[in-house]
HTML snippet that shows the backbone in 3Dmol.js (N, CA, C, O; Angstrom):
<script src="https://3Dmol.org/build/3Dmol-min.js"></script>
<div id="view" style="width:600px;height:400px;position:relative"></div>
<script>
const pdb = `
ATOM      1  N   UNK A   1     124.697 106.977  95.899  1.00  0.00           N
ATOM      2  CA  UNK A   1     124.118 108.295  95.978  1.00  0.00           C
ATOM      3  C   UNK A   1     123.658 108.644  94.592  1.00  0.00           C
ATOM      4  O   UNK A   1     124.455 108.425  93.680  1.00  0.00           O
ATOM      5  N   UNK A   2     122.530 109.136  94.316  1.00  0.00           N
ATOM      6  CA  UNK A   2     122.095 109.506  93.095  1.00  0.00           C
ATOM      7  C   UNK A   2     122.675 110.826  92.568  1.00  0.00           C
ATOM      8  O   UNK A   2     122.741 111.794  93.325  1.00  0.00           O
ATOM      9  N   UNK A   3     123.089 110.899  91.324  1.00  0.00           N
ATOM     10  CA  UNK A   3     123.813 112.113  90.872  1.00  0.00           C
ATOM     11  C   UNK A   3     123.389 112.200  89.387  1.00  0.00           C
ATOM     12  O   UNK A   3     123.438 111.202  88.668  1.00  0.00           O
ATOM     13  N   UNK A   4     122.998 113.328  88.965  1.00  0.00           N
ATOM     14  CA  UNK A   4     122.843 113.644  87.537  1.00  0.00           C
ATOM     15  C   UNK A   4     123.484 114.952  87.193  1.00  0.00           C
ATOM     16  O   UNK A   4     123.733 115.845  88.002  1.00  0.00           O
ATOM     17  N   UNK A   5     123.740 114.972  85.831  1.00  0.00           N
ATOM     18  CA  UNK A   5     124.294 116.104  85.236  1.00  0.00           C
ATOM     19  C   UNK A   5     123.245 116.895  84.527  1.00  0.00           C
ATOM     20  O   UNK A   5     122.514 116.284  83.748  1.00  0.00           O
ATOM     21  N   UNK A   6     123.085 118.129  84.693  1.00  0.00           N
ATOM     22  CA  UNK A   6     122.080 118.953  84.085  1.00  0.00           C
ATOM     23  C   UNK A   6     122.729 119.697  82.969  1.00  0.00           C
ATOM     24  O   UNK A   6     123.773 120.318  83.171  1.00  0.00           O
ATOM     25  N   UNK A   7     122.163 119.661  81.812  1.00  0.00           N
ATOM     26  CA  UNK A   7     122.681 120.413  80.649  1.00  0.00           C
ATOM     27  C   UNK A   7     122.236 121.788  80.723  1.00  0.00           C
ATOM     28  O   UNK A   7     121.357 122.047  81.545  1.00  0.00           O
ATOM     29  N   UNK A   8     122.685 122.675  80.019  1.00  0.00           N
ATOM     30  CA  UNK A   8     122.404 124.111  80.090  1.00  0.00           C
ATOM     31  C   UNK A   8     120.917 124.315  79.676  1.00  0.00           C
ATOM     32  O   UNK A   8     120.141 125.010  80.332  1.00  0.00           O
ATOM     33  N   UNK A   9     120.602 123.695  78.609  1.00  0.00           N
ATOM     34  CA  UNK A   9     119.170 123.989  78.114  1.00  0.00           C
ATOM     35  C   UNK A   9     118.053 123.033  78.787  1.00  0.00           C
ATOM     36  O   UNK A   9     116.871 123.125  78.454  1.00  0.00           O
ATOM     37  N   UNK A  10     118.488 122.146  79.718  1.00  0.00           N
ATOM     38  CA  UNK A  10     117.446 121.228  80.192  1.00  0.00           C
ATOM     39  C   UNK A  10     116.492 122.024  81.332  1.00  0.00           C
ATOM     40  O   UNK A  10     116.949 122.791  82.180  1.00  0.00           O
ATOM     41  N   UNK A  11     115.244 121.721  81.190  1.00  0.00           N
ATOM     42  CA  UNK A  11     114.405 122.281  82.195  1.00  0.00           C
ATOM     43  C   UNK A  11     114.550 121.619  83.618  1.00  0.00           C
ATOM     44  O   UNK A  11     114.960 120.470  83.778  1.00  0.00           O
ATOM     45  N   UNK A  12     114.151 122.510  84.685  1.00  0.00           N
ATOM     46  CA  UNK A  12     114.254 121.948  86.004  1.00  0.00           C
ATOM     47  C   UNK A  12     113.473 120.764  86.100  1.00  0.00           C
ATOM     48  O   UNK A  12     113.973 119.712  86.499  1.00  0.00           O
ATOM     49  N   UNK A  13     112.175 120.869  85.733  1.00  0.00           N
ATOM     50  CA  UNK A  13     111.255 119.811  85.896  1.00  0.00           C
ATOM     51  C   UNK A  13     111.665 118.305  85.328  1.00  0.00           C
ATOM     52  O   UNK A  13     111.509 117.247  85.938  1.00  0.00           O
ATOM     53  N   UNK A  14     112.187 118.467  84.102  1.00  0.00           N
ATOM     54  CA  UNK A  14     112.812 117.057  83.568  1.00  0.00           C
ATOM     55  C   UNK A  14     114.057 116.581  84.370  1.00  0.00           C
ATOM     56  O   UNK A  14     114.257 115.377  84.535  1.00  0.00           O
ATOM     57  N   UNK A  15     114.901 117.541  84.872  1.00  0.00           N
ATOM     58  CA  UNK A  15     116.043 117.109  85.489  1.00  0.00           C
ATOM     59  C   UNK A  15     115.575 116.386  86.954  1.00  0.00           C
ATOM     60  O   UNK A  15     116.164 115.417  87.434  1.00  0.00           O
ATOM     61  N   UNK A  16     114.536 116.972  87.495  1.00  0.00           N
ATOM     62  CA  UNK A  16     114.110 116.565  88.844  1.00  0.00           C
ATOM     63  C   UNK A  16     113.364 115.281  88.521  1.00  0.00           C
ATOM     64  O   UNK A  16     113.480 114.359  89.329  1.00  0.00           O
ATOM     65  N   UNK A  17     112.597 115.102  87.419  1.00  0.00           N
ATOM     66  CA  UNK A  17     112.118 113.679  87.112  1.00  0.00           C
ATOM     67  C   UNK A  17     113.042 112.698  86.852  1.00  0.00           C
ATOM     68  O   UNK A  17     112.744 111.532  87.110  1.00  0.00           O
ATOM     69  N   UNK A  18     114.260 113.010  86.321  1.00  0.00           N
ATOM     70  CA  UNK A  18     115.389 111.968  86.001  1.00  0.00           C
ATOM     71  C   UNK A  18     115.879 111.714  87.459  1.00  0.00           C
ATOM     72  O   UNK A  18     116.068 110.553  87.824  1.00  0.00           O
ATOM     73  N   UNK A  19     116.083 112.729  88.278  1.00  0.00           N
ATOM     74  CA  UNK A  19     116.666 112.496  89.637  1.00  0.00           C
ATOM     75  C   UNK A  19     115.842 111.505  90.366  1.00  0.00           C
ATOM     76  O   UNK A  19     116.333 110.501  90.882  1.00  0.00           O
ATOM     77  N   UNK A  20     114.492 111.819  90.403  1.00  0.00           N
ATOM     78  CA  UNK A  20     113.500 110.824  91.085  1.00  0.00           C
ATOM     79  C   UNK A  20     113.542 109.435  90.599  1.00  0.00           C
ATOM     80  O   UNK A  20     113.473 108.444  91.326  1.00  0.00           O
ATOM     81  N   UNK A  21     113.668 109.434  89.247  1.00  0.00           N
ATOM     82  CA  UNK A  21     113.562 108.052  88.667  1.00  0.00           C
ATOM     83  C   UNK A  21     114.904 107.252  89.113  1.00  0.00           C
ATOM     84  O   UNK A  21     114.863 106.075  89.470  1.00  0.00           O
ATOM     85  N   UNK A  22     116.030 107.977  89.058  1.00  0.00           N
ATOM     86  CA  UNK A  22     117.328 107.470  89.462  1.00  0.00           C
ATOM     87  C   UNK A  22     117.318 106.991  90.896  1.00  0.00           C
ATOM     88  O   UNK A  22     117.907 105.943  91.161  1.00  0.00           O
ATOM     89  N   UNK A  23     116.748 107.614  91.766  1.00  0.00           N
ATOM     90  CA  UNK A  23     116.686 107.385  93.173  1.00  0.00           C
ATOM     91  C   UNK A  23     115.842 106.185  93.424  1.00  0.00           C
ATOM     92  O   UNK A  23     116.173 105.318  94.233  1.00  0.00           O
ATOM     93  N   UNK A  24     114.652 106.141  92.659  1.00  0.00           N
ATOM     94  CA  UNK A  24     113.828 104.797  92.748  1.00  0.00           C
ATOM     95  C   UNK A  24     114.504 103.501  92.177  1.00  0.00           C
ATOM     96  O   UNK A  24     114.277 102.374  92.618  1.00  0.00           O
ATOM     97  N   UNK A  25     115.349 103.785  91.157  1.00  0.00           N
ATOM     98  CA  UNK A  25     116.145 102.690  90.626  1.00  0.00           C
ATOM     99  C   UNK A  25     117.183 102.160  91.588  1.00  0.00           C
ATOM    100  O   UNK A  25     117.440 100.958  91.668  1.00  0.00           O
ATOM    101  N   UNK A  26     117.764 103.080  92.308  1.00  0.00           N
ATOM    102  CA  UNK A  26     118.894 102.741  93.305  1.00  0.00           C
ATOM    103  C   UNK A  26     118.230 102.182  94.595  1.00  0.00           C
ATOM    104  O   UNK A  26     118.918 101.681  95.485  1.00  0.00           O
ATOM    105  N   UNK A  27     116.954 102.273  94.671  1.00  0.00           N
ATOM    106  CA  UNK A  27     116.352 102.060  96.042  1.00  0.00           C
ATOM    107  C   UNK A  27     116.607 102.754  97.229  1.00  0.00           C
ATOM    108  O   UNK A  27     116.591 102.217  98.337  1.00  0.00           O
ATOM    109  N   UNK A  28     116.888 104.154  96.983  1.00  0.00           N
ATOM    110  CA  UNK A  28     117.101 104.961  98.059  1.00  0.00           C
ATOM    111  C   UNK A  28     116.007 105.140  99.078  1.00  0.00           C
ATOM    112  O   UNK A  28     116.220 104.988 100.281  1.00  0.00           O
ATOM    113  N   UNK A  29     114.793 105.478  98.565  1.00  0.00           N
ATOM    114  CA  UNK A  29     113.748 105.728  99.471  1.00  0.00           C
ATOM    115  C   UNK A  29     113.282 104.540 100.318  1.00  0.00           C
ATOM    116  O   UNK A  29     112.852 104.627 101.468  1.00  0.00           O
ATOM    117  N   UNK A  30     113.439 103.293  99.517  1.00  0.00           N
ATOM    118  CA  UNK A  30     113.077 102.006 100.283  1.00  0.00           C
ATOM    119  C   UNK A  30     113.986 101.879 101.287  1.00  0.00           C
ATOM    120  O   UNK A  30     113.583 101.492 102.384  1.00  0.00           O
ATOM    121  N   UNK A  31     115.509 102.213 101.066  1.00  0.00           N
ATOM    122  CA  UNK A  31     116.416 102.034 102.186  1.00  0.00           C
ATOM    123  C   UNK A  31     116.171 102.929 103.399  1.00  0.00           C
ATOM    124  O   UNK A  31     116.355 102.565 104.560  1.00  0.00           O
ATOM    125  N   UNK A  32     115.743 104.122 103.026  1.00  0.00           N
ATOM    126  CA  UNK A  32     115.511 105.319 104.090  1.00  0.00           C
ATOM    127  C   UNK A  32     114.429 104.902 105.011  1.00  0.00           C
ATOM    128  O   UNK A  32     114.495 105.009 106.236  1.00  0.00           O
ATOM    129  N   UNK A  33     113.296 104.355 104.257  1.00  0.00           N
ATOM    130  CA  UNK A  33     112.209 104.000 105.047  1.00  0.00           C
ATOM    131  C   UNK A  33     112.516 102.842 105.973  1.00  0.00           C
ATOM    132  O   UNK A  33     112.072 102.806 107.121  1.00  0.00           O
ATOM    133  N   UNK A  34     113.309 101.867 105.438  1.00  0.00           N
ATOM    134  CA  UNK A  34     113.672 100.578 106.105  1.00  0.00           C
ATOM    135  C   UNK A  34     114.501 101.052 107.413  1.00  0.00           C
ATOM    136  O   UNK A  34     114.306 100.468 108.479  1.00  0.00           O
ATOM    137  N   UNK A  35     115.433 102.123 107.320  1.00  0.00           N
ATOM    138  CA  UNK A  35     116.229 102.429 108.309  1.00  0.00           C
ATOM    139  C   UNK A  35     115.653 103.608 109.292  1.00  0.00           C
ATOM    140  O   UNK A  35     116.296 104.165 110.182  1.00  0.00           O
ATOM    141  N   UNK A  36     114.420 103.834 108.959  1.00  0.00           N
ATOM    142  CA  UNK A  36     113.797 105.042 109.830  1.00  0.00           C
ATOM    143  C   UNK A  36     113.596 104.676 111.264  1.00  0.00           C
ATOM    144  O   UNK A  36     113.554 105.553 112.127  1.00  0.00           O
ATOM    145  N   UNK A  37     113.472 103.407 111.547  1.00  0.00           N
ATOM    146  CA  UNK A  37     113.245 102.967 112.922  1.00  0.00           C
ATOM    147  C   UNK A  37     114.310 101.849 113.095  1.00  0.00           C
ATOM    148  O   UNK A  37     114.714 101.176 112.147  1.00  0.00           O
ATOM    149  N   UNK A  38     114.727 101.702 114.362  1.00  0.00           N
ATOM    150  CA  UNK A  38     115.737 100.571 114.728  1.00  0.00           C
ATOM    151  C   UNK A  38     114.919  99.239 114.833  1.00  0.00           C
ATOM    152  O   UNK A  38     113.866  99.171 115.466  1.00  0.00           O
ATOM    153  N   UNK A  39     115.487  98.179 114.158  1.00  0.00           N
ATOM    154  CA  UNK A  39     114.821  96.952 114.399  1.00  0.00           C
ATOM    155  C   UNK A  39     115.796  96.025 114.915  1.00  0.00           C
ATOM    156  O   UNK A  39     116.804  95.847 114.232  1.00  0.00           O
ATOM    157  N   UNK A  40     115.672  95.418 115.979  1.00  0.00           N
ATOM    158  CA  UNK A  40     116.582  94.469 116.697  1.00  0.00           C
ATOM    159  C   UNK A  40     116.725  93.313 115.590  1.00  0.00           C
ATOM    160  O   UNK A  40     115.929  93.108 114.674  1.00  0.00           O
ATOM    161  N   UNK A  41     117.851  92.633 115.852  1.00  0.00           N
ATOM    162  CA  UNK A  41     118.191  91.537 114.986  1.00  0.00           C
ATOM    163  C   UNK A  41     117.056  90.298 115.268  1.00  0.00           C
ATOM    164  O   UNK A  41     116.696  89.645 114.289  1.00  0.00           O
ATOM    165  N   UNK A  42     116.614  90.046 116.316  1.00  0.00           N
ATOM    166  CA  UNK A  42     115.337  89.182 116.564  1.00  0.00           C
ATOM    167  C   UNK A  42     114.327  89.381 115.752  1.00  0.00           C
ATOM    168  O   UNK A  42     113.749  88.444 115.202  1.00  0.00           O
ATOM    169  N   UNK A  43     113.951  90.825 115.562  1.00  0.00           N
ATOM    170  CA  UNK A  43     112.772  91.147 114.904  1.00  0.00           C
ATOM    171  C   UNK A  43     113.067  90.921 113.336  1.00  0.00           C
ATOM    172  O   UNK A  43     112.226  90.426 112.586  1.00  0.00           O
ATOM    173  N   UNK A  44     114.248  91.300 112.948  1.00  0.00           N
ATOM    174  CA  UNK A  44     114.695  91.148 111.508  1.00  0.00           C
ATOM    175  C   UNK A  44     114.521  89.763 111.188  1.00  0.00           C
ATOM    176  O   UNK A  44     113.977  89.517 110.112  1.00  0.00           O
ATOM    177  N   UNK A  45     114.919  88.710 111.997  1.00  0.00           N
ATOM    178  CA  UNK A  45     114.893  87.194 111.786  1.00  0.00           C
ATOM    179  C   UNK A  45     113.401  86.848 111.617  1.00  0.00           C
ATOM    180  O   UNK A  45     112.963  86.183 110.679  1.00  0.00           O
ATOM    181  N   UNK A  46     112.698  87.340 112.574  1.00  0.00           N
ATOM    182  CA  UNK A  46     111.191  86.990 112.509  1.00  0.00           C
ATOM    183  C   UNK A  46     110.696  87.644 111.404  1.00  0.00           C
ATOM    184  O   UNK A  46     109.852  86.901 110.902  1.00  0.00           O
ATOM    185  N   UNK A  47     110.798  88.649 110.784  1.00  0.00           N
ATOM    186  CA  UNK A  47     110.339  89.229 109.650  1.00  0.00           C
ATOM    187  C   UNK A  47     110.832  88.441 108.474  1.00  0.00           C
ATOM    188  O   UNK A  47     110.026  88.234 107.567  1.00  0.00           O
ATOM    189  N   UNK A  48     112.090  87.960 108.370  1.00  0.00           N
ATOM    190  CA  UNK A  48     112.378  87.033 107.275  1.00  0.00           C
ATOM    191  C   UNK A  48     111.587  85.714 107.305  1.00  0.00           C
ATOM    192  O   UNK A  48     111.127  85.272 106.252  1.00  0.00           O
ATOM    193  N   UNK A  49     111.412  85.075 108.463  1.00  0.00           N
ATOM    194  CA  UNK A  49     110.679  83.956 108.513  1.00  0.00           C
ATOM    195  C   UNK A  49     109.253  84.078 107.994  1.00  0.00           C
ATOM    196  O   UNK A  49     108.794  83.218 107.242  1.00  0.00           O
ATOM    197  N   UNK A  50     108.548  85.132 108.386  1.00  0.00           N
ATOM    198  CA  UNK A  50     107.364  85.431 108.022  1.00  0.00           C
ATOM    199  C   UNK A  50     107.265  85.511 106.534  1.00  0.00           C
ATOM    200  O   UNK A  50     106.307  85.001 105.954  1.00  0.00           O
ATOM    201  N   UNK A  51     108.311  86.191 105.831  1.00  0.00           N
ATOM    202  CA  UNK A  51     108.315  86.441 104.529  1.00  0.00           C
ATOM    203  C   UNK A  51     108.494  85.037 103.685  1.00  0.00           C
ATOM    204  O   UNK A  51     107.969  84.866 102.584  1.00  0.00           O
ATOM    205  N   UNK A  52     109.143  84.255 104.218  1.00  0.00           N
ATOM    206  CA  UNK A  52     109.447  82.953 103.713  1.00  0.00           C
ATOM    207  C   UNK A  52     108.122  82.116 103.877  1.00  0.00           C
ATOM    208  O   UNK A  52     107.811  81.462 102.881  1.00  0.00           O
ATOM    209  N   UNK A  53     107.332  82.033 104.916  1.00  0.00           N
ATOM    210  CA  UNK A  53     106.125  81.431 104.933  1.00  0.00           C
ATOM    211  C   UNK A  53     105.119  81.930 104.069  1.00  0.00           C
ATOM    212  O   UNK A  53     104.343  81.192 103.464  1.00  0.00           O
ATOM    213  N   UNK A  54     105.115  83.258 103.992  1.00  0.00           N
ATOM    214  CA  UNK A  54     104.059  83.871 102.986  1.00  0.00           C
ATOM    215  C   UNK A  54     104.575  83.418 101.502  1.00  0.00           C
ATOM    216  O   UNK A  54     103.748  83.052 100.668  1.00  0.00           O
ATOM    217  N   UNK A  55     105.697  83.449 101.260  1.00  0.00           N
ATOM    218  CA  UNK A  55     106.059  83.014  99.795  1.00  0.00           C
ATOM    219  C   UNK A  55     105.654  81.599  99.607  1.00  0.00           C
ATOM    220  O   UNK A  55     105.025  81.297  98.592  1.00  0.00           O
ATOM    221  N   UNK A  56     105.974  80.664 100.536  1.00  0.00           N
ATOM    222  CA  UNK A  56     105.580  79.206 100.363  1.00  0.00           C
ATOM    223  C   UNK A  56     104.047  79.125 100.207  1.00  0.00           C
ATOM    224  O   UNK A  56     103.564  78.359  99.373  1.00  0.00           O
ATOM    225  N   UNK A  57     103.236  79.938 101.033  1.00  0.00           N
ATOM    226  CA  UNK A  57     101.822  79.755 100.946  1.00  0.00           C
ATOM    227  C   UNK A  57     101.305  80.232  99.540  1.00  0.00           C
ATOM    228  O   UNK A  57     100.415  79.656  98.915  1.00  0.00           O
ATOM    229  N   UNK A  58     101.943  81.306  99.141  1.00  0.00           N
ATOM    230  CA  UNK A  58     101.554  81.746  97.765  1.00  0.00           C
ATOM    231  C   UNK A  58     101.883  80.799  96.727  1.00  0.00           C
ATOM    232  O   UNK A  58     101.069  80.580  95.830  1.00  0.00           O
ATOM    233  N   UNK A  59     103.168  80.130  96.772  1.00  0.00           N
ATOM    234  CA  UNK A  59     103.496  79.229  95.715  1.00  0.00           C
ATOM    235  C   UNK A  59     102.657  78.064  95.849  1.00  0.00           C
ATOM    236  O   UNK A  59     102.335  77.447  94.834  1.00  0.00           O
ATOM    237  N   UNK A  60     102.249  77.677  97.047  1.00  0.00           N
ATOM    238  CA  UNK A  60     101.503  76.396  97.215  1.00  0.00           C
ATOM    239  C   UNK A  60      99.958  76.699  96.553  1.00  0.00           C
ATOM    240  O   UNK A  60      99.337  75.866  95.891  1.00  0.00           O
ATOM    241  N   UNK A  61      99.537  77.892  96.832  1.00  0.00           N
ATOM    242  CA  UNK A  61      98.128  78.082  96.285  1.00  0.00           C
ATOM    243  C   UNK A  61      98.199  78.344  94.633  1.00  0.00           C
ATOM    244  O   UNK A  61      97.214  78.174  93.915  1.00  0.00           O
ATOM    245  N   UNK A  62      99.446  78.763  94.153  1.00  0.00           N
ATOM    246  CA  UNK A  62      99.615  78.864  92.705  1.00  0.00           C
ATOM    247  C   UNK A  62      99.437  77.520  92.246  1.00  0.00           C
ATOM    248  O   UNK A  62      98.557  77.246  91.430  1.00  0.00           O
ATOM    249  N   UNK A  63     100.227  76.655  92.725  1.00  0.00           N
ATOM    250  CA  UNK A  63     100.396  75.103  92.384  1.00  0.00           C
ATOM    251  C   UNK A  63      99.024  74.572  92.348  1.00  0.00           C
ATOM    252  O   UNK A  63      98.623  74.041  91.313  1.00  0.00           O
ATOM    253  N   UNK A  64      98.250  74.669  93.408  1.00  0.00           N
ATOM    254  CA  UNK A  64      96.912  74.165  93.448  1.00  0.00           C
ATOM    255  C   UNK A  64      95.998  74.702  92.397  1.00  0.00           C
ATOM    256  O   UNK A  64      95.189  73.996  91.795  1.00  0.00           O
ATOM    257  N   UNK A  65      96.166  76.030  92.193  1.00  0.00           N
ATOM    258  CA  UNK A  65      95.285  76.634  90.962  1.00  0.00           C
ATOM    259  C   UNK A  65      95.651  75.972  89.773  1.00  0.00           C
ATOM    260  O   UNK A  65      94.774  75.498  89.050  1.00  0.00           O
ATOM    261  N   UNK A  66      96.966  75.876  89.458  1.00  0.00           N
ATOM    262  CA  UNK A  66      97.553  75.333  88.211  1.00  0.00           C
ATOM    263  C   UNK A  66      97.077  73.903  87.957  1.00  0.00           C
ATOM    264  O   UNK A  66      96.695  73.508  86.856  1.00  0.00           O
ATOM    265  N   UNK A  67      97.129  73.173  89.048  1.00  0.00           N
ATOM    266  CA  UNK A  67      96.782  71.722  89.101  1.00  0.00           C
ATOM    267  C   UNK A  67      95.327  71.455  88.782  1.00  0.00           C
ATOM    268  O   UNK A  67      94.974  70.487  88.109  1.00  0.00           O
ATOM    269  N   UNK A  68      94.463  72.387  89.314  1.00  0.00           N
ATOM    270  CA  UNK A  68      92.984  72.376  89.269  1.00  0.00           C
ATOM    271  C   UNK A  68      92.692  72.729  87.867  1.00  0.00           C
ATOM    272  O   UNK A  68      91.790  72.087  87.330  1.00  0.00           O
ATOM    273  N   UNK A  69      93.316  73.668  87.158  1.00  0.00           N
ATOM    274  CA  UNK A  69      93.199  74.181  85.854  1.00  0.00           C
ATOM    275  C   UNK A  69      93.502  72.926  84.904  1.00  0.00           C
ATOM    276  O   UNK A  69      92.816  72.710  83.905  1.00  0.00           O
ATOM    277  N   UNK A  70      94.448  72.214  85.241  1.00  0.00           N
ATOM    278  CA  UNK A  70      95.056  71.137  84.174  1.00  0.00           C
ATOM    279  C   UNK A  70      93.981  70.130  84.289  1.00  0.00           C
ATOM    280  O   UNK A  70      93.468  69.650  83.278  1.00  0.00           O
ATOM    281  N   UNK A  71      93.610  69.784  85.509  1.00  0.00           N
ATOM    282  CA  UNK A  71      92.698  68.584  85.721  1.00  0.00           C
ATOM    283  C   UNK A  71      91.321  68.950  85.140  1.00  0.00           C
ATOM    284  O   UNK A  71      90.638  68.017  84.720  1.00  0.00           O
ATOM    285  N   UNK A  72      90.835  70.204  85.069  1.00  0.00           N
ATOM    286  CA  UNK A  72      89.623  70.592  84.719  1.00  0.00           C
ATOM    287  C   UNK A  72      89.428  70.436  83.203  1.00  0.00           C
ATOM    288  O   UNK A  72      88.301  70.385  82.711  1.00  0.00           O
ATOM    289  N   UNK A  73      90.593  70.358  82.452  1.00  0.00           N
ATOM    290  CA  UNK A  73      90.390  70.303  80.964  1.00  0.00           C
ATOM    291  C   UNK A  73      89.779  69.002  80.534  1.00  0.00           C
ATOM    292  O   UNK A  73      89.546  68.793  79.343  1.00  0.00           O
TER     293      UNK A  73
END
`;
const viewer = $3Dmol.createViewer("view");
viewer.addModel(pdb, "pdb");
viewer.setStyle({}, {cartoon: {color: "spectrum"}});
viewer.zoomTo();
viewer.render();
</script>
Protein backbone atom coordinates (compact mmCIF):
# COMPACT_ATOMS: atom_id res chain seq x y z
CA UNK A 1 0.00 0.00 0.00
CA UNK A 2 1.36 3.39 -0.96
CA UNK A 3 1.80 5.73 1.98
CA UNK A 4 3.35 9.18 2.18
CA UNK A 5 3.81 11.66 4.99
CA UNK A 6 2.84 15.24 4.24
CA UNK A 7 4.73 17.98 6.01
CA UNK A 8 2.97 21.12 7.20
CA UNK A 9 4.40 23.41 4.53
CA UNK A 10 4.07 20.97 1.62
CA UNK A 11 1.68 21.82 -1.17
CA UNK A 12 -1.08 19.37 -2.04
CA UNK A 13 0.06 19.12 -5.67
CA UNK A 14 3.57 18.04 -4.75
CA UNK A 15 2.25 15.48 -2.25
CA UNK A 16 -0.11 14.10 -4.88
CA UNK A 17 2.77 13.88 -7.37
CA UNK A 18 4.88 11.96 -4.82
CA UNK A 19 1.96 9.62 -4.10
CA UNK A 20 1.42 8.91 -7.80
CA UNK A 21 5.11 8.23 -8.31
CA UNK A 22 5.16 5.85 -5.34
CA UNK A 23 2.09 4.00 -6.67
CA UNK A 24 3.78 3.65 -10.04
CA UNK A 25 7.00 2.35 -8.47
CA UNK A 26 5.09 -0.23 -6.44
CA UNK A 27 3.16 -1.34 -9.52
CA UNK A 28 -0.27 -0.80 -7.99
CA UNK A 29 -2.00 0.43 -11.15
CA UNK A 30 -0.52 -2.42 -13.18
CA UNK A 31 -1.79 -4.92 -10.61
CA UNK A 32 -5.25 -3.37 -10.54
CA UNK A 33 -5.54 -3.50 -14.32
CA UNK A 34 -4.32 -7.10 -14.31
CA UNK A 35 -6.93 -8.15 -11.77
CA UNK A 36 -9.78 -6.14 -13.26
CA UNK A 37 -11.11 -9.21 -15.07
CA UNK A 38 -10.86 -12.85 -14.09
CA UNK A 39 -8.46 -14.89 -16.20
CA UNK A 40 -8.69 -18.63 -16.03
CA UNK A 41 -5.49 -20.57 -15.32
CA UNK A 42 -5.45 -21.93 -18.87
CA UNK A 43 -5.56 -18.39 -20.30
CA UNK A 44 -2.71 -17.34 -18.00
CA UNK A 45 -0.59 -20.27 -19.23
CA UNK A 46 -1.41 -19.39 -22.84
CA UNK A 47 -0.42 -15.77 -22.26
CA UNK A 48 2.86 -16.84 -20.69
CA UNK A 49 3.63 -19.13 -23.65
CA UNK A 50 2.89 -16.31 -26.07
CA UNK A 51 5.19 -13.99 -24.13
CA UNK A 52 8.02 -16.54 -24.29
CA UNK A 53 7.55 -16.98 -28.04
CA UNK A 54 7.53 -13.21 -28.59
CA UNK A 55 10.73 -12.78 -26.56
CA UNK A 56 12.43 -15.60 -28.51
CA UNK A 57 11.46 -13.98 -31.84
CA UNK A 58 12.75 -10.62 -30.69
CA UNK A 59 16.05 -12.11 -29.50
CA UNK A 60 16.46 -14.02 -32.76
CA UNK A 61 15.87 -10.92 -34.87
CA UNK A 62 18.33 -8.94 -32.73
CA UNK A 63 20.94 -11.66 -33.17
CA UNK A 64 20.41 -11.65 -36.96
CA UNK A 65 20.75 -7.87 -37.13
CA UNK A 66 23.91 -7.95 -35.03
CA UNK A 67 25.40 -10.73 -37.15
CA UNK A 68 24.55 -8.87 -40.38
CA UNK A 69 26.10 -5.73 -38.96
CA UNK A 70 29.31 -7.59 -38.06
CA UNK A 71 29.60 -9.37 -41.40
CA UNK A 72 28.91 -6.12 -43.27
CA UNK A 73 32.09 -4.50 -41.95
